[in-house]
Structures are given as structure tokens and as C-alpha cells.
C-alpha positions in Angstrom: -26.7 15.0 -5.5 -30.0 13.9 -4.1 -31.5 15.0 -0.7 -34.4 12.7 0.2 -34.5 14.4 3.6 -32.6 17.0 5.6 -30.4 14.3 7.2 -29.8 12.1 4.1 -27.6 12.9 1.1 -27.1 10.5 -1.8 -24.5 11.2 -4.5 -24.7 8.9 -7.6 -22.3 9.0 -10.4 -20.8 7.0 -13.3 -17.6 6.9 -15.4 -17.1 5.7 -18.9 -13.7 4.7 -20.4 -12.3 3.4 -23.7 -8.9 1.9 -24.3 -7.9 1.7 -27.9 -5.0 -0.8 -27.3 -7.6 -3.6 -26.6 -10.6 -1.9 -28.2 -12.4 -2.1 -24.8 -15.1 0.2 -23.4 -16.2 0.1 -19.8 -18.9 1.8 -17.6 -18.4 2.2 -13.8 -21.5 3.4 -11.8 -21.0 4.3 -8.2 -22.9 5.9 -5.3 -22.2 7.4 -1.9 -24.5 8.0 1.1 -24.2 10.4 4.0 -26.7 10.2 6.9 -26.6 12.8 9.8 -27.6 10.8 12.8 -26.9 13.6 15.3 -25.4 17.0 15.0 -22.0 15.5 15.8 -22.4 12.0 14.2 -22.5 11.2 10.5 -22.8 7.8 8.8 -20.9 7.4 5.5 -21.2 4.6 2.9 -20.2 4.0 -0.6 -20.1 1.3 -3.3 -19.1 0.8 -6.9 -17.0 -1.1 -9.4 -13.6 0.3 -10.5 -11.7 -0.8 -13.5 -8.1 -0.6 -14.7 -7.1 -1.3 -18.3 -3.9 -3.3 -18.9 -0.8 -1.1 -19.5 0.5 -0.8 -23.1 3.5 -2.9 -22.3 1.3 -5.7 -20.9 -0.6 -5.7 -24.2 2.2 -5.3 -26.7 5.5 -5.6 -24.8 7.9 -8.5 -24.9 5.6 -10.3 -22.4 2.5 -8.8 -23.9 -0.7 -10.8 -23.6 -2.4 -9.4 -26.7 -5.6 -7.5 -27.3 -7.7 -10.2 -25.6 -6.7 -8.9 -22.2 -9.6 -7.7 -20.1 -9.6 -4.8 -17.6 -8.9 -5.5 -14.0 -12.1 -5.1 -12.0 -12.6 -4.3 -8.3 -16.0 -4.1 -6.6 -15.7 -1.9 -3.5 -17.9 -1.4 -0.5 -17.2 0.8 2.6 -19.2 2.1 5.5 -18.1 4.2 8.5 -19.0 6.6 11.3 -17.6 10.0 11.9 -17.9 11.5 15.4 -16.9 15.0 16.3 -15.5 15.3 19.8 -14.5 18.2 22.1 -11.1 20.0 21.7 -11.4 20.1 17.9 -11.1 16.3 17.7 -12.9 13.9 15.3 -12.9 10.1 15.3 -13.6 8.1 12.1 -14.1 4.3 11.9 -14.5 2.7 8.5 -14.9 -0.9 7.4 -14.2 -1.9 3.8 -14.5 -4.9 1.6 -13.3 -5.4 -2.0 -13.6 -8.2 -4.5 -11.3 -8.2 -7.5 -11.3 -10.2 -10.7 -9.2 -10.5 -13.9 -6.0 -9.3 -12.1 -2.9 -9.4 -14.3 -0.1 -11.9 -13.6 2.7 -13.6 -15.4 1.9 -17.2 -14.4 5.0 -19.3 -14.3 7.5 -16.4 -14.5 8.8 -17.0 -10.9 11.1 -19.9 -10.0 9.7 -22.3 -7.5 10.2 -25.7 -5.8 7.8 -28.4 -7.0 6.2 -30.9 -4.6 8.7 -33.6 -5.7 11.5 -31.3 -4.5 12.8 -30.5 -8.0 13.5 -26.9 -9.0 11.4 -25.2 -11.7 13.1 -22.2 -13.1 10.9 -19.2 -14.1 9.7 -19.0 -17.7 11.3 -15.9 -19.2 8.6 -15.8 -22.0 5.6 -16.1 -19.7 3.0 -13.6 -20.9 0.6 -11.3 -19.0 -2.7 -13.0 -18.5 -6.0 -12.2 -16.5 -5.2 -14.9 -14.0 -6.0 -13.8 -10.4 -9.0 -12.9 -8.3 -8.7 -11.3 -4.9 -10.6 -10.5 -1.7 -9.6 -8.0 0.9 -11.3 -7.0 4.1 -10.3 -4.5 6.7 -11.0 -1.6 9.1 -9.5 1.9 9.4 -9.5 4.1 12.5 -8.5 7.8 12.4 -8.3 10.3 15.3 -7.8 13.8 14.0 -7.4 17.3 15.4 -7.6 20.4 13.3 -6.7 23.5 15.2 -5.5 26.9 13.9 -2.9 27.1 16.7 -1.1 24.7 18.9 -1.1 21.0 18.1 -2.9 19.5 15.1 -2.5 16.2 13.2 -3.8 12.7 13.2 -3.3 9.1 14.4 -4.4 6.4 11.9 -4.5 2.6 12.2 -5.5 0.1 9.6 -6.0 -3.7 9.7 -6.5 -5.7 6.5 -6.2 -9.1 4.9 -5.7 -9.5 1.1 -5.8 -12.9 -0.4 -5.5 -13.8 -4.1 -6.3 -17.0 -6.1 -5.3 -18.2 -9.5 -8.7 -19.0 -11.1 -7.3 -21.7 -13.4 -5.1 -23.7 -11.0 -6.8 -22.9 -7.7 -3.5 -21.8 -6.2 -4.0 -19.3 -3.3 -1.6 -17.0 -1.6 -1.3 -13.7 0.3 -1.2 -10.8 -2.1 2.1 -8.9 -2.8 0.7 -5.9 -1.0 -1.0 -7.7 1.9 -0.2 -5.8 5.2 -2.0 -6.7 8.3 -1.2 -3.7 10.5 -0.3 -0.2 9.5 0.1 2.8 11.8 0.6 6.4 10.8 1.0 9.5 13.1 1.4 13.1 12.1 1.8 15.9 14.5 2.2 19.6 13.7 2.9 22.0 16.5 2.8 25.8 15.9 5.0 27.6 18.5 4.2 31.0 17.0 2.6 32.3 13.7 6.1 32.0 12.2 7.7 28.8 13.7 6.4 25.3 13.6 7.6 21.7 13.9 6.2 18.6 12.3 6.8 14.9 13.1 5.6 12.0 11.0 5.8 8.3 12.1 4.9 5.4 9.8 5.0 1.8 10.9 3.7 -1.5 9.5 3.9 -5.2 9.8 5.1 -5.1 6.2 4.4 -7.0 3.0 5.4 -10.5 1.9 8.8 -11.3 0.4 7.4 -11.7 -3.1 8.0 -15.1 -4.7 8.2 -18.8 -3.9 10.8 -18.1 -1.2 11.2 -19.9 2.1 13.8 -20.2 4.9 16.9 -22.2 4.1 17.1 -25.1 6.5 20.4 -25.1 8.4 22.5 -28.2 8.8 22.9 -29.4 12.3 26.7 -29.1 12.1 26.7 -25.6 10.5 28.4 -23.0 12.6 26.5 -19.8 13.5 27.1 -16.8 11.3 29.7 -14.3 12.5 28.0 -11.7 14.7 24.7 -13.6 14.6 23.5 -11.9 11.4 20.7 -13.0 9.1 21.0 -16.0 6.7 23.2 -15.5 3.7 20.6 -16.9 1.4 17.0 -18.2 1.3 15.6 -21.2 -0.5 12.9 -21.9 -3.1 9.6 -23.0 -1.6 6.4 -24.7 -2.9 4.1 -21.9 -1.7 4.2 -18.2 -2.7 4.6 -15.2 -0.4 5.0 -17.1 2.9 7.8 -15.0 4.4 7.5 -11.3 5.4 9.7 -8.3 5.2 10.9 -7.1 8.6 8.5 -4.6 10.2 8.7 -1.1 8.8 9.3 1.9 11.0 10.3 5.4 10.0 10.2 8.9 11.7 10.6 12.2 9.8 11.1 15.6 11.5 10.7 19.0 9.9 11.1 22.6 11.3 9.8 25.7 9.5 10.5 29.3 10.1 8.5 31.9 8.0 9.3 35.6 7.5 7.3 38.1 5.5 8.3 41.3 3.8 5.6 43.2 2.0 4.4 40.8 -0.7 7.3 38.4 -0.2 7.0 35.4 2.0 10.2 33.5 2.9 10.2 30.0 4.6 13.4 28.4 5.9 13.1 24.7 6.6 15.2 21.9 7.9 14.2 18.2 7.6 15.6 14.9 8.6 14.1 11.8 7.0 14.4 8.5 8.9 15.8 10.4 11.8 16.6 7.1 13.8 18.5 5.7 10.7 16.4 2.5 10.8 17.2 0.0 8.1 14.0 -0.8 6.4 13.9 -3.5 3.6 12.2 -3.9 0.2 11.8 -6.6 -2.4 14.3 -6.6 -5.3 15.0 -9.0 -8.2 16.9 -12.0 -6.9 19.1 -14.8 -8.1 18.6 -18.5 -7.9 21.1 -21.3 -8.4 20.3 -24.9 -9.5 20.2 -26.1 -6.0 17.3 -23.8 -5.3 19.1 -21.3 -3.1 17.9 -17.7 -3.4 20.3 -14.8 -3.3 19.7 -11.2 -2.6 15.8 -10.9 -2.5 16.0 -7.9 -0.2 17.6 -4.5 -0.3 17.6 -1.5 2.2 15.4 1.5 1.7 16.1 5.2 2.5 18.8 5.8 5.2 18.9 8.9 7.4 18.7 11.9 5.0 19.1 15.5 6.4 18.1 18.4 4.1 17.5 22.1 4.3 16.1 24.7 1.9 14.3 27.9 1.3 10.9 28.5 -0.1 10.1 31.9 -1.7 6.5 32.9 -2.4 5.5 36.1 -4.0 
């Protein structure tokens, strides 16, 4: 840690790694900066490259790409302001940018529709290769309250865009984990020193439906589905990750009651996950017929789940 002045702190560092599966060594230097602008305002910044070696199954598995695989690399930069406010509040705003290279992908493993309207089934033997590069940009806002009694918690919002490109073919698409909007809220209210309630809300515009999947065009004479439900199947498309999962929303509630005897601390709790029983969706492996129709690319996530328990500390 370096202190050029009373207001400025610089923290440099470095990490060295070695992966015997590919006989590869890497070095990752990084640095962070903190500047106290006023007694209640602090500027933060950081930069550095980060590397991820291929998994053993990506090197030597049935789809293994061999020892020539290179580590995935991400060069990250972020800068933000933290402002302390009255009533034990703090506000933090952060902008970030990341450039990635040598990302792993099994090119050709997913079925797709070719420009001439013929169906190309996925290659089951397609190996892992360092195929993709990626760029992501975004901003995060967090309003937080830390208080020993009463209400504490945070509200966080993030906006981002994550685009990937196949360096050999030039094909570009939204990344599997591209999510434009994400909102998280956590509140913890302490009624007494023994009883508290916590509420957590998570919402997001959600990720792409992974693959070359598009909407199935309906025939003009086709009757509507009974009850007005969703389409029974999708269709293969020429472009990847063009459709999105439905927006994600989930609320969890937890109540704690603590009792203490001598050196024994007993906490009773009751929790309900997804208290509104909202049906959120996820990507799952899907089936494709020779006409290019896609079956079952989505499945539901956690339903409403109540639980209760006892925590004993001594």
C-alpha cells in the first residue's frame, strides 16, 4: 500500500498462476486507487487483467480441445464515487468496462438455421476452442443504510451490455449472461434485540434463451392455443441469443427470534422463498426435429418454498 499524500492511497498487487494440464504460467498485475475528495466523498478506481485456465474436462474430456488451449483473459477497469449521507446512509455509483479474449466455446455444437433455410444439426464432436472475444460496459448504483437498530439494508441497480464475437467467423451475438437491468433490494428491520424480519427482492430483465432459437411463425389459419398460453414450440433461427427469458422476479421473507441462556444462544427462524409463487424460467437442454422446431428450451425455477429451523450457538 502506497500513500503519496494524506488523501490518496494506491494499492498495487500481482498474482502468478500455473496450470499443469496445459503447461501454462500467467501473471496478473493489478492496482486500486482511493482518493478522499472531502470528509464524506471518496473516489475509487481499479484496473487489472484477470485470467481463467480451461477446466480439465475442456482440455482432456470427450470434447477436449487439447493442451494448446489458452487461458481466458479479461481486462477490467472500474471507477466510482462513494458519498456518505445523513441518517447512516451511503450512496455509491460505479462505472465499469471489461474486454475479454480467448473465451471458450464449442463452435458448431448448437443446431441452427442456415441462410438458405436449411437446418444444420449441432456437431456432437465439436471441441472446446478459444473462439470468442467480448466487451461489456455498465453502471451500478447502490444506496445503503447500516444501522445497529431499526431499518438497515440496501437498494442496488445495475445496467449493462455484454456482446461477444467469434474472432474467426466474425459472428456477433449477445452473451449468454447479458442482462440489461437488474434490481436487488434487501431490508432488515430489528423490532427488538431479539426479533427481526428480513425481506429480499431480486428482479431483472433476464438473460437470452441460449442458442439459435427464434419465434415459430404461426399459420394464418391456426387456431389460438387453449387458454391463450405460450407457444408449444419455438423454431431454429439464423442468429444466436435473440430471444429473452421472461423477466425475473422473486421475493423472500425471513423472521428470526433469538433467545439466550448463559453461554447458549438459540435462534428460531421461519423463511418463505419466492413468497408470491412467481414462475421464473431458466435455460435447459432442448430438442430439435428435422423441420427445425425447438421443443422444451425452458423450465421453471424454484416455486414457493416455506421452511423453518433452529440455530444453536455455544
